[in-house]
C-alpha positions in Angstrom: 92.2 91.1 77.8 93.4 91.4 74.3 95.8 94.1 73.1 94.8 97.0 75.4 96.3 99.5 73.0 94.4 98.4 69.9 91.3 100.6 70.5 91.2 104.4 70.3 88.8 104.4 73.2 91.8 103.3 75.4 93.5 106.7 74.8 93.0 109.0 77.8 92.4 112.7 77.9 94.0 115.0 80.5 92.6 118.2 81.8 94.4 120.7 84.1 92.0 122.9 86.1 91.8 124.9 89.2 89.7 123.3 91.9 89.6 124.4 95.5 92.2 127.0 94.7 94.9 124.6 93.5 96.1 123.0 90.3 94.4 119.7 89.7 94.8 117.1 87.1 91.8 115.1 85.8 92.6 111.9 83.8 89.6 110.8 81.7 88.8 107.6 79.8 85.5 108.0 77.8 83.5 111.2 77.8 85.5 114.3 78.6 82.4 116.3 79.6 79.3 115.0 81.2 75.8 116.0 80.4 72.6 115.1 82.3 72.1 112.0 80.1 75.2 110.3 81.6 73.9 107.7 84.0 77.1 106.5 85.6 80.6 107.9 86.3 83.5 106.0 87.7 85.6 108.4 89.8 89.0 107.3 91.1 90.2 109.0 94.3 93.9 108.2 94.6 96.2 107.5 97.5 99.1 109.7 98.5 100.8 110.9 96.4 97.7 111.7 94.5 99.1 111.5 91.0 96.4 110.2 88.6 98.9 108.9 86.0 99.7 106.0 88.3 96.2 104.7 87.7 96.3 104.7 83.9 96.3 100.9 83.4 93.8 100.4 86.1 91.4 102.9 84.5 92.0 101.7 81.0 91.1 98.1 82.0 87.9 99.2 84.0 86.8 101.2 81.0 87.1 98.3 78.6 85.6 95.8 81.1 82.3 97.7 80.9 82.5 97.8 77.1 83.4 101.6 77.2 79.8 102.5 78.3 80.8 104.5 81.4 83.4 107.2 81.6 86.2 106.5 84.0 87.8 109.6 85.6 90.6 110.1 88.2 91.0 113.3 90.2 94.4 114.2 91.5 94.8 115.7 94.9 95.1 119.4 95.0 98.7 120.4 94.3 99.9 116.8 93.6 100.2 117.3 89.9 102.8 119.2 87.9 100.7 121.8 86.0 101.6 123.1 82.6 103.8 126.2 82.4 100.7 128.4 81.9 99.4 127.5 85.3 100.6 128.3 88.8 100.3 125.6 91.5 97.8 127.8 93.4 95.2 130.1 91.9 95.5 132.9 94.5 98.4 132.8 96.9 96.7 135.0 99.5 93.7 132.6 99.7 95.8 129.4 99.7 97.5 130.0 103.1 94.2 130.9 104.8 92.3 127.9 103.3 95.2 125.4 103.8 94.4 124.1 100.3 96.9 121.2 100.5 95.7 119.9 103.8 93.7 116.7 104.3 90.4 118.5 105.2 90.7 120.7 102.1 91.4 117.7 99.9 88.0 116.3 100.9 86.3 119.6 100.1 88.3 119.7 96.9 86.6 116.4 95.7 83.1 117.6 96.6 83.8 120.9 94.9 84.8 119.1 91.7 81.6 117.0 91.8 79.4 120.1 92.2 81.1 121.9 89.3 81.7 119.1 86.8 79.3 116.3 87.4 75.5 116.5 87.0 73.8 115.9 90.3 71.6 113.1 88.7 74.7 111.1 87.5 75.2 108.0 89.7 78.7 107.5 91.0 81.0 104.5 91.4 83.7 105.8 93.7 86.9 103.9 93.9 89.4 104.9 96.5 92.9 103.7 97.1 94.7 104.1 100.5 93.9 107.6 101.9 91.4 108.0 99.0 89.2 105.5 100.9 89.2 107.8 104.0 88.4 110.8 101.7 85.4 108.9 100.1 83.9 108.0 103.5 84.3 111.7 104.5 82.6 112.8 101.2 79.7 110.4 101.9 79.4 111.8 105.4 79.5 115.5 104.4 77.1 115.0 101.4 74.8 112.1 102.1 72.7 113.0 99.0 75.5 112.0 96.7 74.2 109.3 94.3 76.7 106.7 95.1 75.9 103.3 93.6 79.1 101.6 95.0 82.2 102.8 96.8 85.1 100.4 96.4 87.8 101.0 99.0 91.1 99.4 98.0 93.8 98.9 100.7 91.9 101.4 102.9 93.8 103.6 105.3 90.8 104.7 107.3 92.0 104.3 110.9 95.0 104.4 113.2 97.5 105.2 110.5 100.2 106.3 112.9 100.0 103.0 114.7 100.6 100.8 111.6 104.1 99.4 111.0 104.6 101.9 108.1 103.0 104.7 110.1 105.5 104.3 113.0 108.3 104.8 110.5 106.8 107.6 108.5 105.2 109.7 111.3 108.5 111.1 112.6 109.7 111.7 109.0 106.5 113.4 107.9 105.6 115.3 111.1 109.0 116.3 112.4 111.6 116.0 109.7 109.6 116.9 106.6 111.6 120.1 105.9 114.9 118.2 105.9 113.5 115.9 103.2 112.6 119.0 101.0 116.3 119.6 100.2 117.0 116.3 98.4 113.7 116.6 96.6 114.6 120.1 95.4 118.0 118.9 94.2 116.4 116.1 92.3 114.0 118.5 90.7 116.9 120.2 89.0 118.0 117.1 87.1 117.1 116.7 83.4 113.9 114.8 82.7 115.8 111.9 81.1 118.0 111.5 84.1 115.0 111.5 86.4 113.4 108.7 84.3 116.6 106.6 84.7 116.6 107.1 88.4 113.0 106.2 88.8 113.5 103.1 86.6 116.4 102.1 88.8 114.4 102.6 92.0 111.5 100.5 90.7 113.8 98.0 89.0 113.2 95.3 91.6 109.6 95.0 90.7 109.4 92.0 88.3 106.2 93.0 86.4 106.6 96.7 86.7 103.9 98.6 84.7 106.0 101.0 82.6 103.2 103.6 82.6 104.0 104.5 86.2 107.5 105.8 85.3 106.3 109.1 83.8 104.0 110.1 86.7 106.7 109.1 89.2 109.0 111.5 87.4 106.4 114.3 87.7 106.6 114.0 91.5 110.2 115.1 91.3 109.1 118.6 90.3 109.6 119.6 94.0 106.3 121.2 94.8 104.3 118.1 94.2 106.4 116.0 96.5 106.3 118.7 99.2 102.5 119.0 99.0 102.2 115.2 99.2 104.4 115.1 102.3 102.5 117.9 103.9 99.2 116.0 103.4 100.9 112.9 104.7 101.8 114.6 107.9 98.2 115.5 108.5 97.1 111.9 107.7 99.3 110.7 110.6 97.7 113.1 113.0 94.0 113.0 111.8 93.3 109.5 110.6 92.6 107.9 113.9 89.3 106.4 114.8 87.3 104.4 112.3 84.1 106.2 111.3 81.7 103.4 112.2 78.6 105.6 111.9 79.3 106.5 108.2 80.2 102.9 107.4 77.0 101.6 109.0 74.8 104.1 107.2 76.3 103.2 103.8 77.2 99.5 104.4 75.3 98.2 101.5 77.2 100.5 99.1 80.7 99.8 100.4 83.3 97.2 99.4 86.5 96.9 101.4 89.6 95.2 100.2 92.4 94.7 102.6 96.0 93.5 101.8 97.3 90.3 103.4 100.7 91.9 104.0 100.0 95.6 104.0 102.1 97.7 106.4 99.6 100.6 106.1 96.5 98.6 107.1 97.5 95.4 108.9 95.4 92.2 108.8 94.3 93.0 112.4 92.4 96.0 111.0 90.6 93.7 108.5 89.7 91.3 111.3 88.4 94.1 113.5 86.2 95.6 110.8 85.0 92.2 109.8 84.0 91.5 113.4 82.2 94.8 113.8 80.4 94.6 110.4 79.8 90.9 109.8 77.3 91.5 107.0 79.6 94.0 105.1 81.3 93.2 101.9 84.8 93.0 103.3 87.5 91.0 101.6 91.1 90.0 102.4 93.5 89.8 99.5 94.5 86.2 98.6 96.5 87.2 95.4 99.6 88.8 96.9 98.8 92.3 95.7 101.0 95.0 97.3 99.5 98.2 98.8 100.8 100.2 95.8 99.0 97.8 93.4 99.3 100.2 90.5 103.0 99.4 90.2 102.4 95.9 88.9 98.8 94.8 89.3 96.5 97.6 88.0 95.0 95.4 85.3 94.3 92.5 87.7 92.7 94.7 90.4 90.5 96.4 87.8 89.2 93.0 86.5 88.5 92.0 90.1 86.6 95.2 90.9 84.5 94.9 87.7 83.4 91.4 88.8 82.3 92.7 92.2 80.2 95.6 90.9 79.0 94.3 87.5 75.6 93.3 88.8 75.0 96.7 90.4 75.4 98.6 87.1 72.9 96.7 85.1 70.3 99.2 84.0 
């Protein structure tokens, strides 16, 4: 790709809205509002933390690969964004506690609510999930089988046995039993000036040779305190709830699904790829041969977007 910054269509638009009772960030390339004439929307469902800014380069590349014809949006998880000063994190505190708005089940309903309110029903969807976003997409397709999904691309999918994975065995005690201890250092970091937060994030990520500099700002936003706490809370539920693979939903939608597993992914081991490949031999299920990390947005967003566009290009010819 040529100079990605040379076209004004590469400039994203950001909206902050209340959805499902919680502050939500929507990052948009292309049309900022959809009308019934829009045939296709790309919608990114992020991993955890669900900060849409991490996906800027990935989205920008996808938008350009399809000649800017289709809007590409990313929807944050409820409460994972740092809202502007004019907004609270939750719309009504009394309802938030009852509805568990930051929990995993509510995050699924949050995405369906967004589609109902902001996307015309006749608009076809290309859903792209990353990590727990893949689980959320499968749940969305199960809960609303009438969604007009053309393709659902599941990148580094954490859709089963999360607590049994190498990373899950480390993180389950932290997220489920020691989460409140972790809140203190996050709170202390939130008190630092933004410039110092940026320096710290850059130092932490400094070992990544081809680091995408666009991820630094969204990483800093996580240090607001509430965002990180909500992400950890959601993570604790992932460890407890993401267990058995939903073979029924996968079978019912197999022709729409593309799975992409990492070759050295501590959140979804190669064994999980081998298992699903055995159980669904006719599915579009791939194993990475390019060395991409689970958190591909840190250094390979552009490469993964190009790869995704090659997989689905034929399905979007209208």
